[in-house]
N, C-alpha and C positions, 0 to 999 in steps of 0.2 A: 517533490511533487510539482508538476507544471500547472500553469493556469488552465490549460486544456483538460488535464486530468481532473482537476478540482471541479471544473464545470461539468465534465462527463459524469462524475459521481453524483453531483447535485441533480443533474438532469435525470439520472436513473431513479433517484429518490422521488423527485417531483412526478415523474411519469408513473411510478408505482402508486403513489398516493392518489393521483387522479384516477387511475384504473380502479383502485380500491373503493374510492368514493362512488364511482359509477356502478360498481358491482358490490356495494356494501352488504347486501343481504347474503350473497354467496360467500363473501369473506367472513362474515360472522359465523356462518354455518361451518366452514372448515376449521375455524378457531375453536368453536364449541366441541367439535368432534375430535380434535387433536388430543393426543395423550399427554403431551407436555409442550413447553415453549418451543423447543427445537423442532418438534414435529409440526407445530402450527406455522412456524416460519417457512419450513419446507413446503407445506401445503399451500401457503399463500403464494410462494414463488411459482409453484406449478400451476396454480389457478390463474395467476396474472401474467405468466411468462416473464418473470423478472428474476433478478439475481438475489442472493442472500442479503445483500445490502438493501435492496428494495423491499424484500420481505420483512426484514428487521424494522425498517422505517414504518411500514404499515402496522406491524405488531405493536409498536410503541406510540401510535397515534393518540393524541389527546382528544377528548370529546369536543373541545372548542374548534377542532379542525373539521368537524362535520358541518359547520354552519355554512350557509350560502356565501357569506363574505369570505370565509377562509377558502372555500372551493374556488372562488373567483381569483383569489390571490395565487393559489397554487397553479391554476391554469395560465395566469399571466406570466408567472415565473417560468413555467415550462415552455411557453411560447418564446420568451426572451432567450432562454438557453438554447432552444432549437435554432434560433437565428444566429447565435454566437458560434455554434459549433459546426464544423464541416465533416465530422465523423460521428459514428454511432458507437455505443458500447460494444456492439458486435465486432467492430474494427479494432477495438482495444479491450478485448475480453479480460485480460489479466488485471485491469484496474480495479475490479471488484475485490481482489485480494484472495479469492477462493483458490485453494491449491498451492499458494506460495508458502514456502517453509524457510525459516532462517535457522541455520545451524552454525556452530562455532567454526571459525577458520582453522584448517589443518595445514601445517607446513608441508606435510607429505602429500596430501591429496589435492591441495589447492594452489600449489606453487604456479602451475600453468595459468590458472585464472588470474592470479595477481600479476603475472608477467604480461598477460593480455591487457590488463587494466593499466599497467605502467607504460606500455607501448602506446596505448590510446591517449592517456592523459599527459604523460611526460613529466610527472612530478612525483615526489615522495609520497608514500602512503600515510604519513603522519599528519597530513593536512597543512604542513608548514608552507607549502608552495615552492619549496626548494627543488632543484633538479633531482631526478630519480637517481638513486645510488645502486649499489650492488643488491640484487634481489635477496640473496640469502642473508645479507647483513640487515636489510630492511625488515625482513620477516623475523629474524632473531630479535631485533630491537622491539618490534611490535609485540612479540610474545612476552618479552620482558615487561613491557608496559601493562599487558593484560594480567600478568602474574602479580604486578604491583597495584592492580585495580585502578590503573590510570587510563585504560583503553579497552575496547572490545571490538573485535572484527568478526563479521558474520558473512557467510555465503548464502545467497538467495537461490533457492532451488524451486523448480516447478514440481512439487510433490515430494514425498519422503521415501519413495520406493528406490530400490537399487538402480543405479544408472539414471537417476533424475537429472534433468538438464540444469546446469549451473548458469543462471541468467545474469548474475551480477554479485556485487559485494556491498555491504553496509559497514561503514567505519564510524566508530564513536570514540572521540578523544577528549579526555578531561583537561580543559585548559581554562585557567583563571576563574574557577568556580562554575563553569558551564560545560556541558557536553556538546562539543562540536560534531554534528552528524553530517556525514557525506554519503551519498548513494551513487554508486556507479553501476550502470547497466551495460552489459556486453553489447557491442554494436549489432550483433546478429539478432538481438531480442528487443531492440528499441522500438518506440512508437506503438507498443502494445498495451501499455499501462502498468508495466512492471515497476516503474519508479514509484507510482502511486501506491501500489500494493506493498512494496518494500517499506515505504515510509509508515504505512499503517501498522505493519507487522512489528517494526522496530520500536515503536513507542513503548510498548509494554516491556520489551527486552531492555531498553535503555533505563526505564524506570526501575526495573529489578536490579540492574547492575549499579546504578547510580541513584539511589533513593533521594528524593527531594531536591535533586540538582536540575536546574533549568536545561532544557534541550533546545539547541539552536541548529537549524538546518542551514548549512553554509553553502551548499551547492545542489542544484537539481540533478536528478538521475540522467537526464538527457535533454537535449534541446528539442522542443516540439516542432513538428513539421508545420 
C-alpha cells in the first residue's frame, strides 16, 4: 500500500463522513428504511455518492462524531488530505477494494502472469531477493512450500467471472515466525489503487492460512506517481 493510496482511502472516509453530517437527517432515514446492514451501506453510498468504504464508515459512526468539535476536525482533516493529494478516488477507483478477488495461484493457468512478474522484478518469487531462476522450478518449489503450509500465492483478479482480468499477485512466505507479504501489480494496471485493494483483501486470507502469525509487508505493489 502506498502513502498515496492510504491518503486516498482516508480522504474517501472523511469526505463521506462530512457529507453524512451535512445530510444527517436523510442518512438516518435511509438507515431506518433499510432491510439490513448491507442494504443500509448500499443506500448510504447511493445517497452520498460514495464507495462502500465510505458507506461503511458512515454506518459505524459514533455519536460523539456528531458534535460540532468532531465535525470541525473532520473538515480540517479532509482539507489537509485534499492539499496532499493530486488525484481523486475516481482516478484510482480500484483502491476501494470493490470487485477485487484473490484466488489461489494455479501452475497451469497463471504461469504467464508469474513470468510477467519475474521479467518485471527480476528476482525469485520466494522473496529472498536472489536472481530469478527457471520458472517451472520456481513454481514447483512454491507449490511445495504451499503444500507444507510455509507459503501462499494468490492471483488478484478484477471480479470472479470467467475471463476476469488478472491484475497482479500476492505472495505470503512464512519466514522466522512472520509472514512476509509482497504485492506485485502488473504494469498495465498500476496507479489505479489495486495495490491498496490487494493488501486489504489479503489480510483475512493470510490470517486464515497463518493464524496468530504477524504479517509484515515487505514491498509495495507499485511506486506511486
